[in-house]
N, C-alpha and C positions, 0 to 999 in steps of 0.2 A: 832498923828503921832509915830513914833517910837523914842523911843529916845537912845542914846547911849550904854546905857547898853543892852537893846534888841538888837542892831544891832552886839554887841559884843556875845551875846549867840547864835544868829543865824549864825556867822560867825563860831563859835565853832560846833555848829551843822552840818553844811557843812563838816568841816573839818572832824568831825566824821564820817559821811557817805563816804568821800572819802577816808579814811583810809581802810574803809572796802567793797569794790566794789562787786558785786555778778549780774552775767552776766543773760540773759534773761531766765526767767523761773524758774529761781533759788532763786528769791530774798525774802527768808523767812527771813531772819535776818534782813534786811533793813527794810522791812515791818513791824516787830515788833520796830525798833528802832522809826519808824514814828508814830506807835500806842502810844507808851511810851511816844514820845512828846506832842501828842494831847491830851492824859488825863490831863494836865494841861489848857487845852483851854475850857473844859467842852461842847464839843459837844452835842447835843441833840441826837444823833446817830450815831455810829461806824460800819460799815461794813468791812470786812476783808475775806480775800481769795475769791476777786471779779475776776472772769475771771484767777485765778491762784493764784497769792500774793499781788491784788488787795486791797487798801484799799480805803473807801470814807468817810469822815466825814461830817456829815451835821450840819447845822445851821439855825434853823428857826427864823423869824422875828417874828416882833410884829402883824402883820397882814398877810390876805392872798396876795399871788403876785406871778409874776413868779419864776422858779428855775433856778438858775445862778450856771453854774460849771466852777471851773479852774481847768484845769489838768496840772499834772507834771507826770516825767516818774521814776521810782523806778531801771532801770537795767543800767548796767555797759558794758565796753565791754570787749571782750577776746584778750587784747592787753596788753602787758607787758608796766609798766608806766616806762619813764624815769625823774626822778626828786630828786630834794636835799631837799623838803619841809619836815618838819618835821610831817607833815601830810599825807605825800608819801602811798601809797597802800600797803596793808601788805599782800595781797592775790597775790601771784604768778601767772603771765598769766592773769591778769585781771586789769582795770584802768577804774576809771570815766574820761573817755577821749571824753567826749560828752558835760558834762557839767549838767546831770541830777541831781549831787548830787546840784547843785545851782538850779535848777527847783524846788525840792522838799523843797528846805529853801526858798524860792519866797512863797511857797502856804503855810509854816508852820509862815512864818511871817505875811500873811493875815490872818492868824488865829487868831494871837494875837492880830492884830486889832479889828477882828470882836467879839472877848471874851469880849472887852472893852466896846464895841458897838455896839450891834446887828443891823441888816436893819430895818427899819420901815416897810416891809412887804416884804413878799415873804419867799424864803429860797435860802441858798448857800451851793453848794457840794463840798467839797474839794477832787481832785479824784487823787489818787496816782495811777497811772497804771503801770500795770507788762508789758515787754517784747515788748518795742517799736522797740527795734533795729532789732528782726528778724520779724516785720511786725506782728504778732500775737495777741498783749495785748488789742488793741483796741477792736478789733472783738469779742476778748473772753468776755470783760467787758460786752460790750452789749449783749452776748451771754446769760450773765449768767441772770436766771430769776429774781434776787433781781434787775437788773438795772431797771427793768418796773417801781419800785416804786421811782428810783432816777433820772429818764427821765428827762432834763433837757431842758428848753425852751431856753436857750444860754449856748454857751461852747466857752473859750477862752483859750489860751495856748500863752506862751512864750518860744521861744528858742533862746540860745545867740548866735551870729555870729561873729566869727572871720572875720576881713577884713572888718568890716564897723567900723567907730569912733566910741570910747566909748560913749554908752547912743543915739547912732542914732538909729531909727528904720526903719527897711523897711517892709511896708504896701501895699497890694493890695488887691483890690477884684477880684474873679474869679480865675484860674487855678494859683497855686503857688510852687506845687512839682509833679516832675513826678511818675507817677505809676510804679511800678520795680516789678518783679518776678525773681528769682533764678531758674533755669531748670538744672536737673543733667540729662545725657544721660548715660544708663549703656548700654555697647555692649559686650555680649559674645560669644565666639565661643568654641575652644578647643585648650587645651597647648598640645606639643610636646616637643620632645627631639629638644635642639638646634641644633643638627647636622643633625633632619630630619624635619623641620620646615614644609615642603610640608604633612606631615601625621597628622598635625592640620589644626585648623581654626584660623589664626590672626587678630587680629581688628586693627593691627597696620596701614593699609593703609586706612581704612575707618576713623579712626581718625584723620590721616594728611591731609585727604580732608575736613573733616568736619570742623576742625579749622578755615582754610580762609573763607569757605562756608558760617558758621553761623555767624562770625562775619560781613562777607557781608552784612548780612541781614539789619544791621543797623549801618551804620557808621557816624549818631551824625549830626553835623552842627548844624544850628541855631534854638533856640526854637521854636516852632510852633505848629498848630495842628496836623500835620504829622510828628512829631520828631519822630525817632527811633534810638537805640544805643543799640548795643548787646557788650558786656565786657568779653572775654574768660577771666574767673579768676583761673581755676585750671583745668590741666589735666594729667592722668597716664593710664601708659599703662603695663600691666602684673605684674610680681613679680619683685624685685630687685636681679635677679640672670641672671649668665650667659649662664646657663645649660638649661634655658626654654625657648621654642619660645611661646610668650603671648598668653592667651584665653580669655582675657578680658579687658575691657580697662572702664576709665570714662572721659567724657567731662563736666566741668559745665560752665555755662555761665549765665550772669544777662542781664535781659532784661528791657528796660528802654523806656519808649513812655511816651507821655504828655496826653494821654486820655486813658480810659479803654477799648474801643470799638478797639483800636488801640494795644493795649496788648493783648488783646485777637486773633488778626488775627497775630501778630508778634509771639506768641508761637506756633500757629496752623501753620504757616511756617517752625520754625526752626525744629518742630517735623516730619513735613513732609518730608523735606529734610533729617533728620537722617532717618528714616524709609525706604527711598528710598536707601540711602546708605548702609545700613545695610542688605538690601533683596538684593543688588547688589553683596556682599561679603559673603551671605550665614551666617550672623551674627544673634542671638537674638538681642532683644534689650527691655527696658523699661525705665521709665523717672519716675523721682521724681519732685517736684515742692517744694519749699521753699521761705523763705522770701518774702510770698505776700502782697504787699503795691499798694492800691486803689491810683489813681491820687487824689490828695489833692485839693480843691475847698474853697476858703473861700468866706464866704455868705456876698453879700453887706452890708446888715444891720448890719451885726456883724462887719464889717470893719468899719463902720460908727462910731458903739459903742467905738471901739477903738481909731478910730482919733481923735474923740471928744475929749476921756481920754487925750490923746497925748496933744494935744492943749491945754486943761485946765492946764496942769503942763507944758506947754512951752518947752516940750521936741519936738526936730527935728526928721522928719519922711518924707518919700517920698517913692516911689515904688522900687526905687534900682535896683537891677540885677532881680527881679522876674520878671517871675517864675525862679526856679532852677531847677538843675538835680536830687538833693539828692531827698529822698524819707522822707515819715513822716506817720505814720500812724493815725493821728488825726483825718483825714478825715471820720473814721467811726464812728464820734460820728454825724456828718455831715449828713450821709447816714441816720443814724435812726432819721431825721426830727428834728434836733435841728439846729438852727442858729448857725453856728460857724466860727469862726477865730483866726488864729493864725499870731501873729506878729514875726519879727527876730531883737531881740536888739544888738546892735554892743557891741562886746567884745574888739575892739580897731583893728585899720589896719594893726599894725604888729603882732597882737598875734598870735600863733601857731594856726593851723588849727584845724578842729576838727576831731576827730580821728588821730590824731599824738599823740606820744608817750609821747610828752612834752608839752601837753595840760593840762590846770587848768582851770576851772570857774573864772572869776576874782569877788573877792568879792567885788567889787567897783559897781557891777552891782545888789548888793540886793536890796540895798535903792530904787534906780528908777524901778526897777521892781515889787516890792512890793507897790511901789506908783501907778503903772499904773493899776495893778488889783486893787488896794482899790478903785482908780477914778472909773472904771469901775462899782465896786459893787454900789457904792454913785450914780451913775448916773441911774441906774438901778432899784435901790431899795430904794433908800433913806438912 
């Protein structure tokens, strides 16, 4: 077990990560801090630069057996932190406001326990994954040729969850996170002098019509197999000038569904609607796709392993409000043939919500989170 000195060290490590947040695809210094901390744990193998800035530490057991992966995320958010903490972000416009600093620390604590007592069999992979927040990181890691040699039989993750009682877990098999995708619609016409708008081609009317029309394709409601939600997140028309009739416009929308096949249908419907409006107004149109998250599904057997671990530790758990609207890219590992599951560990009923500017991972979750991972490891690998 970890002692008070271990927890003090790990808390200091989390605070150091918190002070220097890096957004998706820019986590080079964070990865460097992880590699430096891993060196003292003597892993048998360390891979860097996985799928971008990903880091994987491998610890071999005494005999052959399955590979078990535990995953944390490296990236922070492009949000300014509002905090009086001594360890608040030192990077303007960036903050660890989703708790990935805490998730990395859970893996580092697990690494300390493994370094002191290797598993009886198999091997453990501690995966520090890049770019979760934009949905690209897990897919990039899986696509990295080196991942073939690391491919786990089992994969587990913990995400802290404000709104749940501290230390209480939400866990269920099946669908747990929605699929989501960012759709950018770019309309092009022709600028004109503001006194002669008829000599140009303005996308203004098309933009005004598309905002309610595309939002109307998915109005939310109860989560279920046919759930669809479209959120308009940004719109821009022309230049910020009084003398120019606009010649271009952008509309950004986040599409959200419970199933991947529904996502494809919703995306196609939105693009068809936009193409029809552009044609009617004599506009050019192109699309960009961003932040592509597959729907997350927890494997039944992997959920059973987590549930057994929670019961062994006498830690309360239930299905809670799962599935949830928010998206997660952890399922990319499950799509690669791994039995995978994520649980959501309560950060406190009144704790600031994820992505809020005043959010901070509770240090009180370090010990229970590490204990859950360690119990899973012992149950699977001895």
